[in-house]
C-alpha positions, -999 to +999 in steps of 0.1 A: -789-430+606-774-436+571-770-470+555-754-478+521-758-513+508-740-524+477-743-490+460-732-487+424-736-457+401-727-455+364-720-424+343-715-421+306-682-404+295-683-387+261-656-399+238-635-372+222-635-373+184-603-373+164-590-340+151-569-354+123-582-356+087-579-394+087-596-397+121-624-374+109-631-396+079-633-426+102-657-408+125-682-404+097-690-441+101-694-439+139-726-429+158-729-391+161-730-393+199-705-418+212-703-425+249-683-448+271-699-460+304-679-462+336-687-469+372-684-437+393-691-458+424-686-495+429-701-516+457-701-490+484-710-504+518-711-485+552-734-475+580-734-443+600-752-440+633-771-410+647-746-385+661-717-398+640-696-375+619-683-393+587-654-379+567-654-388+531-618-386+517-599-395+485-583-379+455-602-358+429-625-380+408-630-406+434-668-403+437-670-384+469-695-357+457-714-383+437-720-403+469-732-372+488-756-365+459-770-400+462-776-396+499-791-361+493-816-376+469-802-358+439-790-390+422-804-426+423-780-455+423-781-481+395-776-509+420-780-513+457-797-488+480-789-458+502-812-452+532-813-422+554-834-416+585-839-379+593-842-345+578-813-340+554-798-307+544-773-311+515-748-283+513-732-295+481-729-268+455-727-231+456-758-213+443-781-243+446-816-229+453-805-193+447-821-170+422-795-144+409-821-116+403-835-118+438-819-101+469-801-120+496-831-116+519-855-130+493-831-159+486-832-168+523-869-177+519-864-192+485-835-214+495-853-223+528-883-235+509-860-258+488-847-272+521-883-275+533-878-251+562-910-235+574-915-199+565-924-189+600-891-205+612-872-185+586-888-152+597-880-160+633-843-168+625-838-143+598-816-119+618-794-147+631-790-161+596-779-127+582-756-121+612-740-155+609-734-149+571-719-115+579-740-099+551-759-072+570-748-044+546-758-063+514-787-085+523-811-063+502-787-065+472-794-089+443-774-121+449-759-119+413-737-092+428-724-115+456-690-130+454-686-168+456-676-166+492-707-144+501-730-170+485-713-198+503-717-180+536-754-173+530-761-209+520-742-223+550-760-199+574-794-210+561-786-247+564-772-244+599-803-225+611-828-250+596-827-277+623-814-305+601-809-341+614-783-349+588-759-324+573-741-332+540-711-308+535-690-308+504-656-291+499-673-257+495-663-247+530-629-240+517-642-210+498-647-188+529-619-168+545-601-181+575-623-164+601-655-177+585-640-212+582-634-211+620-670-201+626-682-230+603-660-256+622-674-243+655-710-245+644-704-280+630-690-290+664-721-276+682-744-295+657-725-327+663-727-322+701-764-319+699-766-353+682-767-343+646-752-366+619-726-352+595-711-364+562-682-342+554-662-343+522-629-325+524-592-325+513-583-309+546-572-339+566-567-319+598-604-309+597-615-345+590-595-358+620-609-329+642-645-332+632-651-368+622-650-399+644-653-423+613-640-419+577-646-434+543-618-435+518-628-437+481-604-442+452-618-439+417-652-451+429-638-480+449-641-482+487-605-485+500-613-483+538-640-474+563-635-471+600-620-449+628-608-416+613-573-416+625-564-449+609-582-443+577-568-408+572-532-420+580-536-448+554-548-424+528-520-399+535-494-427+533-508-438+500-509-403+486-474-397+499-460-428+481-477-418+448-463-382+451-428-396+458-430-420+429-439-391+406-410-370+420-386-399+415-398-403+379-391-366+373-357-369+390-346-398+368-353-376+338-332-347+351-304-361+373-273-376+358-256-401+382-225-410+361-193-411+380-168-383+377-132-380+390-096-389+383-100-426+389-073-435+414-100-448+437-133-462+424-166-466+443-177-502+438-209-504+458-230-486+484-253-507+506-277-493+532-279-512+565-305-513+593-298-513+630-291-551+628-266-547+600-289-562+574-293-546+539-323-523+538-337-496+515-363-481+539-361-469+575-383-454+602-379-420+616-354-421+645-341-455+635-304-463+630-291-462+594-257-470+580-243-468+545-214-492+537-192-477+509-170-503+492-142-490+471-111-501+451-079-481+451-059-488+419-027-473+435-016-463+469-034-431+480-026-412+511-053-397+534-083-399+512-114-379+522-148-396+521-179-375+519-217-380+515-247-358+509-284-364+514-311-346+493-348-349+495-362-361+462-377-327+456-342-312+456-338-299+492-303-304+505-304-320+540-267-324+549-233-331+534-207-344+560-173-357+552-144-373+571-124-341+576-143-338+609-131-371+621-104-372+648-086-400+629-079-404+592-069-433+570-031-430+566-033-446+531-054-471+511-047-496+484-067-523+468-102-532+481-117-515+512-148-501+528-160-473+551-193-469+569-213-437+574-238-442+603-266-420+616-276-433+651-310-416+650-324-408+616-344-376+621-358-375+586-395-375+581-413-398+556-401-394+520-376-405+494-340-394+497-311-393+473-276-402+485-244-388+470-210-404+477-176-390+469-139-398+476-115-368+474-078-359+473-069-343+507-048-315+491-067-304+459-101-317+471-105-329+435-126-361+434-111-395+428-147-407+422-180-389+427-215-404+424-240-375+425-275-387+438-267-421+425-283-440+454-316-437+472-334-448+504-369-442+518-382-432+552-415-447+560-444-436+582-441-444+618-425-427+647-430-392+632-464-382+646-469-345+652-442-334+628-443-316+595-416-307+570-384-327+564-369-332+599-383-345+632-366-322+656-363-333+693-383-307+712-403-301+744-431-277+755-434-259+788-471-250+789-469-231+822-434-216+827-447-189+851-471-212+870-500-188+862-524-215+850-537-249+860-527-280+840-547-312+835-538-346+821 
C-alpha cells in the first residue's frame, strides 16, 4: 500500500547571471550564489492499494521522477508525508548501485546489496538474472564497457528477481530494444498478477493503459487528475493535443498569408461553419455533420461560376479539395448577394485543427474571382474516434476467422 498525504517538495533553482557588461556590474552587488525556490510538487494526494498498478503521467518537468524518489526514500518531502507498506525496489536511474570498475557479475551482488536482497538469494538466482538480462557473453566484463541499454537490462533483471512488494519504474524502460521491452512488459504483468504493486512513470500512453488500472496526472508539480487509467490518460492526451495544436496554429499564423486574390467580379463576404442543426459552430466531433455556408457578392452578372474548397490539417497535410464541377447541376448565372453551402454528412477527420480554403473561379480560364487561402479554421474534438490514429477515421471491419480455423469468444 502507498499513501501520499498533502505532499509538497521544494527545489532551489540557480539564477543565471547576466552576461552583459552592465549586468555584470550589477551582479557585483548581489550575493555570489543566488537561488530561486520553486515547488516541484504541490499538495499531492492519492492512495494505491496492494496489487494496484499506478501510471504516473505528465509532460517533462512535472515532478513525476521527483515523486518516485520520495516514495523510494531518496528524497524527503518538505510538507506532508508519504507512507509505503512493503519492500520497495526503486528502478529509477541507470547505473544506480553499479561500480564501473567491477564486472557485471560482481555488480549483481553489489546492486543486490543496495536493494537489500540476501546474498544467498542472489547466488541461487544468478543464472536467471544473467539470462533475463541477455548478458551471458559479457557478464565477466567490467560494467564500464557496457552500453546504456546493457546496464538497464542488468538493473531491471536484478530488481525483478529480488521479490519486491512495490516496484517503482521510471522511463528508463524505453532505453532497451523492442524485444527486451516486450520481455519487461511481460514480467511486469506477471509481477502484477502475483499481487505486486507498481508505480510506473512513462510517456508511452499505450503501456500505461495496458499495465495500469489507475493513473496520476501531474502538470508542473500540480495534481491534475487521479483515477481510472482510461479516463485520466484520455484527459491528458486531449490537453496535450490542444497545446500542440495551439503551438502549430501560432506557427501557421506567422507563415500563412490569407489575403484575398482574384479579379474581383465576385467577392467572398463571409464563411460560417454550421453543425447538424444548422447552428454556427467552430468545432465538431468525428463522424458528425458539418456545413460551410459561403456568402458572396457578385458585382456584375457572372455565368456558371465554380465554387471550390480545400481542407488542410494545421501541420500542412492536404486532406481534400472538392469543387462544384463534379455537381450534376450548375448555377446558370449569379449577380448581387448570394450563398452556397458545402456539406460533409459524416466528417471522418480525427481530432485536430483544420484550415479551410475557399475560392470562386471563372469556368473557362479557371482564374479566381476571389480566393481565400487557409483563411478560415475549424476544430475536430475528441469523441467518437476511439481506436483510430492519423488524420482520418476510415470505416472498416475485421474478420478474425475468415477460414473458420479457430474459435472465437466474446
